[in-house]
C-alpha positions in Angstrom: -3.0 -9.7 -10.4 -3.3 -5.9 -10.4 -6.5 -6.0 -8.3 -4.8 -8.4 -5.8 -1.9 -6.0 -5.5 -4.2 -3.1 -5.1 -6.2 -4.9 -2.3 -3.0 -5.8 -0.5 -1.8 -2.2 -0.7 -5.1 -1.0 0.6 -4.9 -3.4 3.6 -1.4 -2.2 4.4 -2.4 1.5 4.2 -5.5 0.8 6.3 -3.4 -0.9 9.0 -0.8 1.9 9.0 -3.6 4.5 9.2 -5.2 2.7 12.1 -1.9 2.7 14.0 -1.5 6.4 13.4 -5.0 7.3 14.3 -5.4 5.0 17.3 -1.8 5.2 18.4 -1.3 1.5 18.3 -4.2 0.8 20.6 -5.8 -2.3 19.1 -8.9 -2.1 21.4 -9.8 1.4 20.0 -9.5 0.0 16.5 -11.7 -3.0 17.1 -15.0 -1.0 16.6 -15.9 1.9 14.5 -19.0 3.9 15.5 -19.8 5.1 12.0 -21.8 6.0 10.2 -20.0 4.8 7.1 -22.0 5.2 3.8 -22.3 2.1 1.7 -24.0 1.2 -1.6 -25.7 -2.2 -1.7 -24.2 -4.6 -4.3 -26.3 -7.6 -3.4 -28.1 -9.5 -0.6 -26.2 -12.7 0.1 -28.6 -14.3 2.5 -31.0 -13.3 5.4 -28.2 -11.8 7.5 -25.4 -10.9 5.1 -25.0 -8.3 2.3 -22.2 -7.3 0.0 -21.6 -3.5 -0.1 -19.3 -0.9 -1.5 -18.5 1.1 1.6 -17.2 4.7 1.3 -15.1 5.3 4.4 -13.5 8.4 2.9 -14.4 10.7 -0.1 -13.7 8.9 -3.4 -12.6 5.7 -1.7 -14.7 2.5 -2.0 -14.1 -0.8 -0.1 -16.1 -3.8 -1.2 -16.9 -6.0 1.8 -19.4 -8.5 3.1 -21.4 -7.2 6.1 -23.2 -9.4 8.6 -26.2 -7.6 10.2 -25.5 -7.1 13.8 -27.7 -8.9 16.3 -29.4 -11.5 14.1 -29.0 -15.0 12.8 -30.9 -16.1 9.7 -31.7 -19.7 8.8 -29.1 -21.2 6.4 -29.7 -21.3 2.7 -27.6 -24.5 2.4 -29.4 -26.4 5.1 -30.1 -30.1 4.5 -33.6 -29.4 5.8 -36.1 -28.2 3.2 -38.1 -26.2 5.8 -35.0 -24.4 7.0 -34.0 -23.6 3.4 -37.5 -22.2 2.7 -37.3 -20.0 5.9 -33.8 -18.9 4.7 -35.2 -17.9 1.3 -38.0 -16.0 3.0 -35.6 -14.0 5.2 -33.3 -13.3 2.2 -36.3 -12.2 0.1 -37.6 -9.9 2.9 -34.1 -8.4 3.4 -33.9 -7.8 -0.4 -37.3 -6.0 -0.4 -36.3 -3.8 2.6 -33.0 -2.8 1.0 -34.6 -2.0 -2.5 -36.0 1.2 -1.1 -32.6 2.3 0.2 -29.7 1.3 -2.1 -27.4 3.6 0.0 -27.2 2.6 3.7 -25.3 3.7 6.8 -23.1 1.2 8.6 -22.8 1.8 12.3 -21.3 -0.1 15.3 -18.8 -1.7 12.9 -16.4 -4.5 14.0 -14.5 -7.4 12.4 -16.1 -10.8 12.2 -14.3 -14.0 13.0 -15.6 -15.8 9.8 -15.1 -15.2 6.1 -13.3 -11.9 6.2 -16.5 -9.9 6.6 -17.5 -7.2 9.1 -20.4 -7.1 11.5 -22.4 -3.8 11.6 -25.8 -2.4 12.2 -27.4 -1.2 9.0 -29.6 1.9 8.9 -31.8 2.6 5.9 -32.4 6.0 4.4 -35.6 6.4 6.6 -33.5 5.6 9.7 -35.0 2.1 10.1 -32.9 -1.0 10.9 -33.7 -4.1 8.6 -32.4 -6.4 11.4 -35.1 -5.1 13.7 -37.7 -5.6 11.0 -36.6 -9.2 10.3 -36.7 -10.0 14.1 -40.2 -8.5 14.4 -41.4 -10.6 11.5 -40.0 -13.7 13.2 -37.8 -14.5 10.2 -34.5 -14.5 12.1 -33.3 -15.2 15.6 -31.5 -12.8 17.9 -27.7 -13.4 18.0 -25.3 -12.0 20.5 -22.2 -14.1 19.8 -21.3 -17.6 20.9 -22.5 -20.8 19.3 -25.4 -20.6 16.8 -28.5 -22.5 17.4 -28.8 -25.6 15.2 -32.2 -25.6 13.7 -34.0 -28.9 13.9 -35.7 -30.2 10.8 -39.4 -30.5 11.4 
């Protein structure tokens, strides 16, 4: 109960701070350029991670982040081939992030699903894991709209 109250209080404070900083302009508050430092908690799938973001000194916000610009195969697909491709994307993303447990979130915005944010992730060496996954052919490009439905071979 205390954690729920703490989260609700944080949300209210964040909304108030955004109104003060952006003067009530919702459009300005829709995207944050970043960078925002974040510690990796876990890789959820091939295009989503759970992080502890640090937007201000000594403040941590735990949130799911969908990697901007990509769409990975679904782990819960009915098709075994799609599930296998999803596991490979997840495994590759996990390997990429092992070398950089602290990342930078940039180009941050809200996501319409699951209460997560969408952001570009930059590793300590400046590389973007979404670009690596695209180059390896493990994910598809995604720019919004309806997702492609993968056919089961």
